[in-house]
C-alpha positions as CSV (number, residue, x, y, z in Angstrom):
1,M,100.4,113.0,120.2
2,T,103.8,112.1,121.2
3,V,105.3,109.6,118.8
4,E,107.8,106.8,120.1
5,P,111.5,107.3,119.4
6,S,113.5,105.3,116.9
7,T,110.2,104.0,115.8
8,L,108.7,103.0,111.9
9,Y,105.0,103.7,111.6
10,L,103.5,102.0,108.8
11,V,100.1,103.7,108.5
12,A,97.0,103.0,106.5
13,T,95.6,105.4,104.2
14,P,92.1,105.8,102.9
15,I,91.3,103.5,99.8
16,G,88.9,106.0,98.3
17,N,86.7,107.5,100.9
18,L,88.8,110.3,102.7
19,G,86.2,109.9,105.8
20,D,88.2,106.4,106.5
21,F,91.3,108.3,107.3
22,S,91.6,107.6,111.3
23,A,92.2,110.4,113.9
24,R,95.3,108.6,115.0
25,A,96.7,108.3,111.7
26,V,96.4,112.1,111.1
27,E,98.1,112.6,114.4
28,V,101.1,110.2,113.8
29,L,101.7,111.8,110.3
30,R,102.1,115.0,111.9
31,S,104.3,114.3,114.5
32,V,106.8,112.1,112.9
33,A,110.1,113.4,111.4
34,A,109.4,112.4,107.8
35,I,106.9,110.2,105.6
36,G,108.0,107.9,103.0
37,C,105.2,107.5,100.3
38,E,104.9,105.7,96.9
39,D,104.2,108.9,95.1
40,T,104.5,112.4,96.5
41,R,102.4,113.9,94.4
42,T,99.6,111.8,95.4
43,S,100.3,111.8,99.2
44,K,100.8,115.7,98.9
45,R,97.0,116.1,98.2
46,L,96.1,113.8,101.2
47,M,98.5,115.5,103.4
48,E,97.0,119.0,102.2
49,A,93.4,117.7,103.1
50,Y,94.2,117.0,106.3
51,E,96.7,119.9,107.1
52,I,99.8,117.5,107.4
53,S,103.0,119.5,106.8
54,T,105.6,116.5,107.5
55,P,108.3,116.3,104.9
56,L,107.7,113.8,102.2
57,F,110.1,111.4,100.3
58,S,109.7,108.9,97.8
59,M,109.7,105.2,98.6
60,H,108.4,103.0,96.1
61,Q,108.7,99.3,94.9
62,H,111.8,100.5,92.6
63,N,113.6,102.4,95.3
64,E,112.7,100.7,98.5
65,H,115.8,98.7,98.6
66,R,118.1,101.6,98.4
67,R,115.9,103.7,100.8
68,V,116.2,101.0,103.6
69,E,119.5,101.6,105.0
70,G,119.0,105.4,105.3
71,I,115.7,105.2,106.9
72,I,117.6,102.7,109.5
73,E,120.2,104.9,109.9
74,R,117.4,108.0,110.8
75,L,115.8,105.8,113.2
76,L,118.9,104.9,115.1
77,R,119.3,108.7,115.7
78,G,115.9,108.3,117.5
79,E,113.9,109.8,114.5
80,S,110.5,108.5,114.0
81,I,109.6,107.6,110.3
82,A,106.1,106.9,108.9
83,V,105.7,105.1,105.5
84,I,102.2,105.2,103.8
85,T,101.3,103.9,100.4
86,D,98.8,105.7,97.5
87,A,95.9,103.7,99.3
88,G,95.7,101.1,101.8
89,T,97.9,99.2,104.2
90,P,102.0,99.6,103.5
91,G,103.3,96.0,102.9
92,I,100.0,94.5,101.6
93,S,101.0,94.6,97.7
94,D,102.9,98.0,98.2
95,P,106.4,98.9,99.9
96,G,106.9,98.2,103.6
97,F,107.7,94.7,104.2
98,L,111.4,95.2,103.4
99,L,111.8,98.1,105.7
100,A,109.9,96.2,108.4
101,R,112.0,93.2,108.2
102,A,115.0,95.4,108.5
103,V,114.0,97.2,111.8
104,H,113.4,93.7,113.3
105,Q,116.7,92.3,112.3
106,R,118.3,95.1,113.8
107,R,116.1,95.0,116.9
108,A,117.4,91.3,117.4
109,T,120.9,92.4,117.5
110,G,120.2,95.0,120.2
111,D,119.3,98.2,118.5
112,L,116.3,99.5,120.2
113,L,113.9,99.9,116.9
114,R,110.4,99.5,117.1
115,V,107.6,98.8,114.3
116,R,104.3,100.2,114.9
117,V,101.2,99.7,112.6
118,I,98.4,102.5,112.6
119,P,95.6,100.1,111.1
120,G,92.8,101.4,108.7
121,A,91.1,100.4,105.3
122,D,92.8,98.0,102.9
123,A,91.0,96.7,99.6
124,L,91.9,92.8,100.6
125,T,89.6,92.6,103.8
126,T,87.0,95.1,102.3
127,A,86.7,93.1,99.2
128,L,86.6,89.8,100.9
129,V,83.9,90.7,103.6
130,S,81.4,92.5,101.1
131,S,81.8,89.8,98.6
132,G,79.3,87.2,100.8
133,L,81.7,84.6,99.9
134,P,83.2,82.2,102.3
135,S,85.6,84.2,104.6
136,E,86.7,82.0,107.6
137,Q,89.9,81.0,105.6
138,F,91.4,82.7,102.4
139,H,94.4,83.0,100.5
140,F,95.6,86.3,99.1
141,E,97.3,86.5,95.6
142,G,98.1,89.9,95.2
143,F,98.5,90.8,91.6
144,L,99.1,87.9,89.3
145,P,102.4,88.2,87.2
146,H,101.8,89.2,83.8
147,K,103.5,86.3,81.7
148,K,105.9,83.8,83.7
149,G,104.2,81.7,86.2
150,R,100.4,83.2,85.4
151,S,99.1,80.0,84.3
152,T,100.3,78.0,87.2
153,R,98.9,80.4,89.6
154,L,95.7,80.5,88.2
155,A,95.6,76.5,88.3
156,H,96.5,76.9,92.0
157,I,93.3,79.2,92.4
158,A,91.1,76.9,90.5
159,D,92.1,73.9,92.5
160,R,92.0,75.8,96.0
161,D,89.7,74.8,98.7
162,V,89.4,78.3,100.4
163,T,88.4,81.6,99.1
164,T,91.0,83.7,96.7
165,V,91.4,87.2,96.7
166,V,93.1,88.7,93.7
167,Y,94.1,92.4,92.6
168,E,93.8,93.5,89.3
169,S,94.0,96.6,86.9
170,P,91.5,97.9,85.1
171,H,93.3,96.8,81.7
172,R,93.5,93.2,82.6
173,I,90.4,92.5,84.5
174,E,88.5,91.1,81.5
175,R,91.3,88.9,80.8
176,L,91.6,87.5,84.3
177,V,87.8,86.9,84.3
178,K,88.3,85.1,81.0
179,E,90.9,83.1,82.3
180,L,89.3,81.8,85.5
181,L,86.6,80.7,83.4
182,E,88.6,78.7,81.3
183,V,90.8,77.0,84.4
184,A,87.7,76.9,87.0
185,G,84.7,76.5,84.6
186,P,81.8,78.6,84.0
187,S,80.1,77.8,87.6
188,R,82.8,78.7,89.8
189,W,81.4,81.6,91.9
190,I,83.0,84.9,92.0
191,C,82.5,88.5,92.8
192,V,84.4,91.3,90.9
193,V,84.5,94.4,93.1
194,R,85.6,98.1,91.7
195,E,85.8,101.3,93.3
196,L,85.5,100.3,96.8
197,T,84.4,103.0,99.2
198,K,83.8,105.3,96.4
199,Q,80.7,106.8,95.0
200,F,80.3,104.4,92.4
201,E,81.6,101.1,94.2
202,E,80.0,98.1,92.5
203,H,79.8,94.4,92.9
204,L,79.7,92.2,89.9
205,R,78.8,88.6,91.6
206,G,77.8,85.2,90.5
207,R,79.2,82.3,88.4
208,T,82.2,83.3,86.2
209,E,80.2,82.7,83.0
210,D,77.4,85.3,84.4
211,V,79.9,87.9,85.5
212,Q,81.7,87.8,82.4
213,E,78.4,89.1,80.7
214,M,77.8,91.5,83.5
215,L,81.6,92.8,82.9
216,Q,80.9,93.6,79.4
217,Q,78.2,95.9,80.3
218,T,80.0,97.7,83.0
219,K,82.4,100.6,82.7
220,I,86.4,99.5,83.2
221,K,87.4,102.0,85.2
222,G,89.0,102.3,88.7
223,E,90.9,99.5,90.7
224,F,89.5,95.8,91.0
225,V,89.4,93.2,93.1
226,V,88.5,89.7,92.3
227,V,87.0,87.2,95.2
228,V,86.9,83.5,94.0
229,A,85.1,80.9,95.9
230,P,86.4,78.0,97.2
231,K,86.2,74.8,94.8
232,G,83.1,72.8,95.0
233,Y,81.4,76.0,96.5
234,S,77.7,76.6,95.2
235,E,74.4,78.7,95.7
236,D,70.9,78.4,94.6
237,A,70.6,82.1,93.9
238,M,71.9,83.6,90.6
239,G,73.7,86.3,92.1
240,G,73.7,89.7,90.0
241,V,75.0,93.5,90.0
242,D,74.9,95.6,93.2
243,E,75.5,99.4,92.6
């Protein structure tokens, strides 16, 4: 595959199952001049699995600002650069936004730079669709702040008339469900999803009070996505655990 010159490629990587890596993504990563990634050690394992030998460089939330100028310079020289994350789609709660914005801003001034996305898996839509909760409209919260502003955003979730999707780490998932029970009430429908696309993928679905009990009997491991139904949503059935 021939990649376009002076092009930034934002390439989605598998969120768990390596079989979800598209043939187009592999070819692009083999063809670009370099690949920016969150953790070179994690990405190196993925590259080895698909026999991709393109040079890697680190680009994560702590250095994205500093990396932008250098990457733009390489694009201006005609190189094509790809950006990936440890799992999922760049720019969705991961680095990518600042660089994509910079490319568009330079293009607006006359520089012939481009942004191309090679789509694939992401935890947001995978969890939303699999939750069985309304998906016609939704709000993505990403990760909630640990302290400042957390209570305000939780209050917004409780009052929202559309489905909300939240990312959470394993050591804070029980806290989040407890907080949702407190601000949204015991009968609010939610679905807690873990280990998406992996062997032990699991959905804990039901009212907040029921899911809290299910969670106490579940091994807290892996990354979690929480889907919160709109205010006023209800079902006759009780929900349960799907393994």
